[in-house]
C-alpha positions, 0 to 999 in steps of 0.5 A, a space after each residue: 887593347 884596340 877595341 873596334 868591335 862596335 864597328 860591326 853594328 855600323 857596318 851591318 846598318 850600312 849594308 842593310 841600307 845599301 842592299 835596300 837601295 840596290 834592290 829598289 834600283 834593280 827592278 828588272 830582276 826576279 828577286 825584287 825585294 830583300 828581307 832583313 834575315 837575308 841581308 849580307 855584308 857587301 861593302 867589300 864585294 864578297 857578299 858574306 853572310 852576317 849570321 854564322 848559323 847561315 855561314 860557311 865556316 873555315 876550320 883553320 886547324 892548327 894555323 897560327 894567327 899570322 897564317 890566318 891573317 895572311 890568308 884573310 883576303 883569300 878566305 873572303 874571296 872564297 866565300 867563308 863568312 867565318 873562321 874557326 881557330 884551334 884552342 887559344 890556351 897553352 897546350 901541354 908539352 909545347 916544349 918537351 925535353 927542350 925540343 919544340 915539335 913542329 909536326 902536325 901528326 900522321 892520319 891514322 897513327 894515334 899519338 903522333 905529332 903535336 896537334 892533340 896537345 892543343 886539346 889538353 890545355 894547361 891554362 884557361 886563358 889566352 896563351 901569351 908566353 910563347 908556349 903555343 904554335 898559334 902565336 901571341 895575344 897581340 897576333 890574335 887581336 890583329 887577326 880579329 881586326 883584319 877579319 872584321 875588315 873583311 866582314 869575317 866572324 871569328 870562332 875560337 875552339 874552347 876546351 872546358 871539359 878537361 885539362 892536360 894529363 900525364 899518362 892518361 885514363 887514371 882519373 886521379 890527382 896524380 894524373 893532372 899535368 904539373 904544368 897546370 900548377 906551373 902555368 895556371 893554378 898550383 891548387 889544382 894539383 892538390 885540391 880534388 874538388 876542382 876535378 871529377 875524381 871517381 872510378 868512371 870512364 866515358 866509355 863504360 856506358 851510354 849513361 849521362 852519369 858516365 858521359 858527364 862525370 867520367 874521364 875522356 882520358 884527361 883530368 875531367 874538370 868539375 864544371 859545377 864548381 864556381 871557381 871552374 865556371 869563373 875560369 871559363 867565363 873569364 877566358 871567354 870574355 878575354 877572347 871576346 875582348 880580343 875580337 872573337 864572335 863565337 865559340 865551339 865547345 869541345 866535348 860539349 856533351 860531356 859537360 852536364 846540363 841543368 836537365 841532368 839528374 839532380 845528383 850531378 846536374 849543374 848550371 854551367 851552361 846558363 851561367 858561363 854562356 849567359 855571362 859571355 853573351 852579355 859581355 859580347 852584347 855590351 861590347 858589340 851590340 850583337 849576338 854571340 854564336 856558340 856551338 857544341 861538339 855533340 857526337 852521335 848521341 847525348 846519352 840514353 833517354 836524354 834530349 838534344 834540346 837540353 843542349 840546343 836551348 843554349 847552343 847549336 850542335 854538330 850533326 856529325 852523322 849527317 855529313 859522315 854518312 854522306 861522305 861514306 856514300 860518296 867516297 864509295 861512289 854511291 850517289 846519295 842525299 843528306 839526312 839530318 838528325 837535328 833541326 837545321 837552325 840548331 845544326 852544324 854540318 861538315 863533310 869531315 872533322 879533324 877527328 874523323 880525319 886524324 882518328 877515323 875513316 874520312 882520311 880514306 876519302 879523296 879531296 874529290 869526294 870531300 868537295 862533292 860532299 861539301 856541294 850538298 852539305 854547304 847548301 843546307 838552308 839554315 844550317 851552319 857548315 864547317 870546312 876542315 882544312 886538311 894538313 895533307 892533300 889526298 894524293 899524298 896519302 892515297 895510292 893514285 888518289 883513289 878513295 880507300 887506297 891508303 898508302 903503306 907506312 906513311 910514317 916514312 913516306 909522308 913529309 910531315 905537315 907543320 904546326 901553324 902553317 896552311 899546308 893545303 888549299 883545296 878550301 880555296 879551289 874554284 869549286 869550293 868557293 863557288 859552292 860557298 858563294 851559292 850558299 851566300 847568295 841563296 840564304 833563306 832559300 829552301 833547298 831541294 836535294 836529290 839524285 838523278 842518275 850519276 848526279 847529286 844535286 841541290 837546287 836553291 832559288 833559281 840555281 843549282 849545285 851539281 856533283 857529277 860522279 862521272 866527272 867532267 862532261 856534257 850533262 842533261 837533266 831535269 831543271 826541277 822548276 828553274 825558269 827557262 833561260 841561260 845561266 852560268 857555271 861559276 866554276 868554269 864560266 860555261 853557259 848552261 841552258 834551261 829549256 822545256 824543263 831540261 837543264 843542259 851544259 858542260 861540266 869542266 871541273 875534274 871533281 865533277 862540280 858545277 854551280 849554276 846560277 845568274 850573276 855569278 861571283 868571280 873565282 878566288 885568286 890562285 896565288 897563295 901567300 908564302 908559307 915558311 916552315 922550319 923542321 926545328 920549332 922556335 924556342 928549341 934547345 940543342 946540345 951538339 956543336 951545331 944545329 941542323 935545320 931544314 927550311 922550306 918556303 912554299 909558293 915563294 918565287 925567291 927565298 933567303 935565310 941568314 943566321 946570327 952565327 954568320 950562315 946565309 944564302 938563297 934557296 928555292 923549295 927547301 934546304 937543310 942548313 947547319 947553324 949555331 957553330 961556335 956557341 957556348 952553353 946558354 948562347 942563342 942563334 937567330 935564324 931569319 927566313 924570308 920568302 917573296 911572291 906576287 902576294 907579298 913578302 913573308 918573314 919568319 924568325 926562329 931562335 934556338 938556344 945551345 945548352 949542355 945536356 943535363 944528365 939528371 933523370 937519364 938512362 944510358 946506352 953503350 953503343 958497341 955496334 957503331 950505330 950512327 943514330 941511336 934511338 930509344 923507344 920506351 913504353 908502359 905495357 901495364 896501362 891501356 892504351 899503351 903509353 910510349 915516349 914517342 912514335 917508333 923508333 922513339 927519341 934520338 939519344 944524346 951522345 954524352 961521352 964520345 970517348 966511350 960511345 955512351 948515349 943518354 936519354 931523359 926519362 919522365 920518372 912519373 911515366 912508369 915505363 916498363 919496356 925499352 928497345 934501342 935501335 939504329 933509327 929503327 933499323 938494327 935493334 935490340 930485343 924488347 928489354 925490361 926498362 932499367 932504372 934511372 941512372 943506369 946504363 944498358 951495355 949492348 955487348 953484355 946485354 945487362 944494365 949497370 950503374 952509370 958513372 959520369 966521366 969527369 965533372 958533374 954538370 951543375 943544376 940550378 933551381 928557383 922558388 919562382 919560375 919565369 912568370 908574370 907577377 903582380 907585385 915585387 917579390 923575393 925569389 931564391 935561386 939555388 945551385 948544386 954540384 957547383 964550385 962557383 956561381 954568379 947572378 946578374 940582374 938586367 945585364 948588370 955586373 955578376 955577383 958571386 954566391 955559394 949554394 943559394 941567393 935571394 933576389 928581389 924582383 919587381 921593385 919599381 918595375 913599370 907595367 909590362 916591364 921585365 926583370 931578367 935574372 941570369 944564373 951561371 954555375 961552373 964545376 970544373 969543365 962543366 957549366 950551366 946557365 939559366 935565365 929567369 924573366 919576371 914581367 910586371 902585369 900590364 893592365 890594359 886600358 878599359 873604357 866603360 859606358 853608362 849606356 851600351 853601344 847600339 842603344 837607340 833613343 828618340 829625343 836625346 841621350 846622356 852617356 858617361 864614359 869612364 876610363 880605368 888603367 889610364 890617366 887621360 883619353 880623348 873623345 871625338 864625335 866626328 866634329 870635335 875632339 876633347 881630352 878628359 881624365 877618368 870620366 866624361 858625360 856627353 849628350 847625344 841629340 842625333 845619331 852619333 859615333 863616339 871614338 875614344 882614344 887612349 895611349 899607354 905604354 907606347 900603344 894606342 887603344 881605340 874604343 867606339 860607341 854608336 847611338 842611333 836616334 830613331 827615325 820614321 819607318 820607311 818601306 816596311 811592313 810589320 806583322 804582330 803574331 803574338 796572339 797566334 799560338 801556332 808560331 810557338 807550337 809548331 815552329 812556324 814562321 811568317 812568309 810574304 809575297 807582294 802583288 801576287 808574285 810566285 813564291 814566298 820569302 821568309 820575314 825577319 823575326 823581331 821582339 818588341 814590348 814582349 810581342 813577336 813581330 815579323 818584318 818585310 821590306 816592301 818593294 817599290 810599287 807594291 800595293 798588296 801583301 799576301 801573308 802566310 804561315 810556313 811550317 818547317 816542311 815548307 808547307 804554307 797555310 792561312 794565307 791572307 791578302 791585305 792592301 798596303 795603306 800609306 803610313 799603316 805598316 803594323 798589322 796585328 793578327 787574331 788567334 787564327 792568323 787569318 780572318 777579318 780581325 787584323 788591325 793596324 797602327 803606324 806609331 809602333 812601326 816607327 820604333 820597330 824600324 830602328 
């Protein structure tokens, strides 16, 4: 794996140095000094925030890794310092009955689409077998590397509370998805100790017992089990190795803490997060960011502190309530339940949009809410990217006016794609830029008439509920002068305590401050969609696919079966004619615009419809599209096979007009309706048995007898998988007159009934053995392909001393390479080859780059060690003797030469003592120190003369008086 995570420290140090230099030169501005807690990464000109807790986070919901990477520059331009991906594990039912669904789903219609499958994992590792809409592990790594180039942090959504179900709400082993056994661990299908198997459901009460031990509708993992903890811990480490900087834990409040009742408490959080943080620290030298989904309450008589000691948490009601007020045209302010420095805020989330009320909010109301939410000091902020513009689901784009029957009127959004760009609008980008520029500046939120405002530093974000137009309001302390609205470029003026100017934004948004950032690009990357998902099997003479190239100036398509052409917008094409069962057709779609060219490749396989586990329907009314809607009315909530009108049936007997539909025999379906794609339909029918046919003319079920030859079936004792050693696999066929197998394209070998094949012998890491089984029974044929890949062990480099370590004289480091024979190491001057391990001695600040080549891939590992230098232009405050800093969450603030207004210092720990650091501006001769509590009040101020080379000051227990002492020796160490 290409490990370039240690560059982050180097970039941060460079950014700090650059920021200090810029500050010292810019003596004419109001903000003449910069503190370490407010340093931003400016190397690419985007002024992104380094600490995720201060950042705007873009929730790239359902986007593929490629889609995120293609949009990375625009994400940076729009002021997002972090992105959040969907869960990277393998989802349940990616391929369902041979079909890969592409639709996201429809807001308010539970169970539609595919988005929810990502929250029912069947593995606890990065999905790398093609069974996800997000992409490959290599694409995840590439996306993370690109994010790092732009200074953007990567958060991955983690589902550790539960895994995939079959029907739901059973809370038993019988409801554990068999895909967990197929793709992850077969023991989990039979060993109940992996799960919380009981009679509890989370909805039964607000007790911690029900919250943590009960089922959410999916099999609930026993997170106290050390095997389960190891699965999650190893998965987090795998993601960190891919380049992840943080995690969001889904359903976090449903995982127990050490503070819970001893009968069900566990050490899941300190164990799993402790290991992940140590791994991240060793890889990058930085601090891993973690937050948990905590909705509404953590349970009766339980403290949120039991979670915030390990992570930040979602303060969902704060943003939800503000959005509800704004969409009802009630100008209001933000009210929080938790401390900002442990909170994640939003205007809406994927759950509130798909399942709750935020779908009734227009994009305008979302942006207005974001103007306030995004500028809460010290809180992280999550912007959810909607799959639909509100104009497409609201009548006249009016809040609350939901269109009727979205199932038929709405063009479905596509999994893996970015469907909307409100997140990159001028308004949202300006709001993000303002937050980045004003980090650590206390906000002043409020309302005045029809305007909601948020003042920070010497600027303001405004949301005018009257829309565009001239405004005049109190300046709330902004200095007299002229300012610029970043959104429109209009000039705003402050004179005699009055702020005035014109808002041009249709959303009523203005972001007014000095030296504004530029608007983001209005040119978006090409988005290519196909109505049929990659990897889908089809059964007819050809396959009809609708392709779309959004934002493309030109687009083309070509199929391996000869179809080709150009198009604009969208086009429906038929491909795959003339193929035999088992053959594939490849469709390539390319779109181009000013941002570049994007190509997507789709592969579809023609198959003969397998009539195992089917019900049948005799169409005596000439219906053109026969569908079957099947459900189980004996469970709550009701379980169905698909949204109305159900699944399209396959015409298995053209002569007699008989249709077939595969049925999950474990689903327990009790009712069925047949229809002409939702138009003409039968009455509710009692479900027939598998193998039976419903005769429309008689209204009865009768056994179905397949006309002609039966289709052979093929089975294997080991499905396609990654293997760690050579093994024997037995393949068997039934209902076959003849059958053959071939290995890696070799000559077919005949066999009867079954054959055992050795796979993996002398197979190199990453190489694959492919076995093809062909069976024939008269006119019916069946072909199955099995692939066995020898596990590829990526090179690993370890260092005896963690990257980022500082030293004073010299430092000895031993680098060890595993899973590779040779490597090279460079210190920027010389390059040396070595085997297995090498010891080096650093005598100055040095970056070592180790390059390993294996299997045609190049892996780069970077380690930096810094030699300490004398402190420059800094003052350090040792406050360990003052208990107030722990008891009332106070922080140290300073101002130099009696300037107006204080600024927070950076908190440091050295030799078990607590320090606060501030960078001294040029020409400063005195510093005024104060103690600021969370409400912003400042106490115990003291002015001290700055002495040359005397930069460390130690307080007494009261943080004031004449007992301050100073030293320069400690400061030398702290400065580095």
